[in-house]
N, C-alpha and C positions, 0 to 999 in steps of 0.2 A: 442364886449367888453370882452366876455369870453375868446377869443383867446389872447387878449392883456394881461389880468390878468394872464393867464396861462404862457405866455412867460415871464412876469416879475417874477413870482414865480419860474419858471425853472431857469432863470438866477440867481436869488437870491440863490437858492439851490446850484448851481454850485459855486457861490462865497463863500458861507459858507464852502463847502467841500474843496475848494482849499486853504482856509486861516486858518480855525480852526485847522485842523490836524497838519500842519507844525508848527503853532505857539505854540500850546499846547505841541508838542514834544520838541520844543526849550525851553519852560518854564520848563518842567520836567527835561530835560537834564541839564539845567543851575542849577536847585536846587540840582540835584544829584552831579554835579561837585563841587558846593559850599560846600555841606555837606562833601564830601570825602576830599576835600582840607582842610577844617576847622578842621575836625577830625585829619587828618594827621599832620597839623601844631601844634595843641595843644598837641597831643600825643608825637610828636618829641621833642618839648620844654620841656614837663613834664618829659619825659624819661631822657633827659640830665640833667635836674635839680635834678631828683631823685637820679641818680648815684652820682652826685657831693655832694648832701646833705648826702647820705649814707656814703661817705668817711669822711665828716666832723663829723658826729655822731660817726663814728668809732674812730676817733682821740679823740673826746670828752670823750668817754668811756675809751679809752686806758689810758688817764691821770689818771683815777680812779684806774686802774689796777697797775699803778706805785706806788700808795700808798700801795697796798697789798704787794709788794715785797721790800718796803723800809727797813723793819727790817733785811733782809739778807745782807744789805750793812753796817751794824753796828755791830761789834763783841760784843760790850758791851751790846747792846740791846738783841742780841741772847743769851748771857750768862745769863742775867737776866731772859729771858723767860725760859731758861732751869731750872733755879733755881725755878721759879714759878711753872713749870710743875711737879717738884719733890715734891712740897708742902713743901719745906724747910721753915724754919722760915724766913719770909720776914720782915725785920724791916722797920721802917718808912723812913729811909734814902734811902733804896733800891727802895722803891716805888716812892719817890720824884725823884730819879735819873732816873728811867725808864720814868716817866712822862715828865721830861725835855728832855731826849734823844729822845724819840719817838715824843714828841711834836715838837721838833726842826726839825725832819725829815719831818713831814707832814705840817708844818706851811706854806711852800711855796704854797701848794695847798689849804689847809684849808681856808686861809684868802683871797685867790684870787678867788676861785670858790664860786659863790653865791649859787650854788645848793648843796653844801656840807652840808648835814644836821647833820650827826654825824659819829663818828668812835668809835668802841668798840672792845676791845681785851679781850677774856675770855679764861680761862683754867680750864677744869673740871667745877665746880660750883663757880669758883672764878673770880671776875671782876678784871682784871689787869689794864685796861686803858679805859677811856670813856671821850669823849669831843663832844661838839656840837656848831654849829654857831647859832642855832635858839632857843635853850631852855636852861634853867638852871637846868632842871630836871636831876636827877641822876638815874642810874640803880637801880632797887629794890634790897634791901639787901636779901641775902640768896636765890636769884632766881636760879631755877634749869635750868641752861643753857643747860645741856646735853639732855633735853627733847625738846629743840627747833629744829624744822625741819631743819632750815638752818645750825645749829651746826652739826647735824647728816650728812647732805649732804656734808658739808665741810670735815669732817673726812673721809667719804667714798670716796671722790674725791682724797684724799691723795696728796694734794698740787696743784691740778688743781683749777682754778678759777670757781666759781659757781655764776650764776646770779639768784637772787630771784625776782619774780614778785611783783607788788604793794601789800603792806601789811601794817598793823598798828603795830607799835612797842609798844606793851602793857606792856613791862617790864620796862618802865621808870616811875618815880614817881615825879611829877604828870603826868598822861597820856595825850596824845593828839590824835586827830583823823585824823592826816595828813597821807596820803598814802606815802610810800617811796618804792623805788626800791633799791636793795642792791647788792653789789659785795662782795662775801664771799670766804675765802680761809683759809686752815690750814697752820700754820707756822711750818715747819718740820726741824728737824736736817738734814743738807745737806748730811751727810754721812749715818746715820742709818735710815733716813726717819721717825724717831719717831716724832709724832706731839707734839709740845710744847704748842700751843694755836691756837685759831681760831680768825681771824680778820674779822670784818664786817664793810663795809663802806655804809652808807645810803645817798641817794640823793633824791631830790624831783622830781617826774616825770614832774610836770608842768614847770620845768626849761628848758625842751626841747622845750616847746612852744615858748620861747623867740627866738629860732632860726628861727621861722616861722612867727613872728608877722607882717612882711611887705610882706608876701607872697601873690601873686595874679596870678591865673591861667586863668584869663579872665572869666571863667565859675565857678559856685559854685563848691566847692570841700570839701573833708574830708580827712585830713591827719592823719594817726595814725601809731603807732609802735606796733608790736606784737612779741611774742616770739615763740619758736618751739611748744608750747602747745596752741597756739592761744590766750594766755592771752594778753589783751590790756594793754600796758605799759603807753601810753598817747594817747590822741585823740584831734585833733584840727580841728573842722568843721568850715566852713565859714558861715553856717547858720543852723537853727534847722532842716530844711528839709534834709540836707545832713547827719545830725546826725542820723535821723530816718532810712536813707538808710543803715546804718551800722548794724542796728538791734542788739543792744548790749544786751547780756544776762548774768546774774550773776549766777555763779555756784561755790559752795564751797568758797564763799568770793572773787572770782576772776571774773573779767568782760571778756567776750568772745564776739567776733563778730559772728553774725549769717550768714545765707546764703545771699550772695550779689547778687542782681538782675542785671545781666550783661546787660539787656535790657535798664535799666535806667541809668546805670553808667559804665564808663570805669574804670577798676581796673588795676592799675600799681603797681607792686611789685619789690622791690630791696633789696637783702640781704645786711645787714650791715656787712662788712668784719670783721672777728675776733670776732664776737659776735653771740649769738643765736637769734638776733633780725632781724626783717624784716620791712623795711619802706614801707608803703602802702599809695597809693593815689587813692581816688575815684573822678572821674570827672563827673559832671552832663551831661548826654547826651541830656536831654530834652531841654536844652537851644539851642543846635545845631538844634534839631528838630524844635524848635520854629522859629529860624532864617530861616531855610529851608522852613517852612510853610509860613513864611512872604514873601519869594521870590515867592512861588507858588501863594499866594493870590494877591500880587502886580502884578505878570505877568498876571494873569487872569483878574484882573481889568483893566490893561492897554490894554489887548486884547479886552475886552468888549467895552472900550471907543473907541479904534481904529475901532472896528467892527461896532459900531453904526454910527460913522462918515463915514466910508467907505460904509456902507449899504445905508445911505441916498444919498451919491454921486452915488452909483451904481444904485439905483432905479431911481434917476433923469436921469442918462444917459440912462437907460433902457426905461424910459418913452419917451425920445427924439427919440428913435428908434421904439418902439412899437406903439406909437400914429400915427406917419406918415404912418407906414405900415397899420394900421387899417383904417386911412383916405383914403389911396390909394385904399384899398379893397372896401370900401363903394362907392367910386367914380366909380370904375370899374363895380360894380353891377348896379349902376344907369345907366351907359352907356349900359349895356347889356339889360336893360329894355327899351331902346330907348330914354333916357333922355340925350340929347346932350348939354343941357344948364348947367349941373352940372360941377363944377370945383373943383379941389383939392386946398384947402386953405393952403398954406405953411406958416410955421413960420420962419421968417428970422434967419439964423444962425443955424437952426436945421439940424440934419442929414437927408439925403434923400430929401433935398430941391430941388436939381437938378433933381432928378427923378420925383418929383411932378410937376416941371415946364415942363419937357419933356412930362409928361402925359397930361397936359393941352394943349400943342401944338398938341399932337396926337389927342385929342378929337376935337379940333378946325379944324384940317385938315380933320378928318373923317366926321365932320358935313358938311364942305364945299363940300366934294366929294359927299356925299349923296344928298345935295341940288342941285348940278349941274346935277346929274343923273335924279332927279325928274323934273327939268325944261326943259329937252330936249324933 
């Protein structure tokens, strides 16, 4: 019996070794291929989408820049700005004329763009023009515009467009707590480069989110736009977990993104042409890990199921081989001891049945031969 058990166990070990390693290698390879393909597929689609969206945002912002240069196309507006800058006596009709002239210039953008919050033109500490789509508030009287950071930056840039990160316009009365981003530029004399005034266009950052409200990258994501100083212009996470991945920190009234864990997220960046902005997309890697793990678990479970079935069949087949061998061995030992009446009892259809039948014939022939010799 010990030999039979030993043979069964040995055959079982051979079976496990010959099936487990190849199957597990196939499962691991399949999971790895799936993960690589899935990552490649998502990253390829996202990269193409990011480039396309960066172009759209660029055109979106360029429209605002058109407002900045509108005064240069109207001689009367420029003449009035020159008059304002010299602090000449500005009568009521001049102010009304300027409001009408410049108002007509920006009306095509102001009334079409839902994100257009306000426009303001100031010269020195004098408000020349102010309008808004969202509020009836007026700029505070006698406000010291020359102390505003954006005003100083515009004059230093000498006609170049400056982008101001999200901030609160606390110079309106009554005040509001809405964050705006701004495009600012000085309006200069085209010949002398002398600044006449500074124009500032405010828009709401959340207006960008409307561009992505139907966005779906299959996996959780976080889409945000940042400037060259890593200030977050707007942020659009698909869930709270992805917002935490960005690790937003507030410094000096501005929100900045912290260190991004590249192990948990794929970080795709695309510069927005003609602007200081960068479009960023974080894609959740853990979902792909979960899908891959699911493949591994499903593969192992399928292997265990197949292994159990195959093991039962293997042990049954082994039994059909080992038990006849054991029975033949017992029969031969009995014959060795002189018991010629013993016979191998075969199971119909089992392996080694013919050998057992031949063994019985051999014992019968041996018995008859011995009896003949005895009776002589």
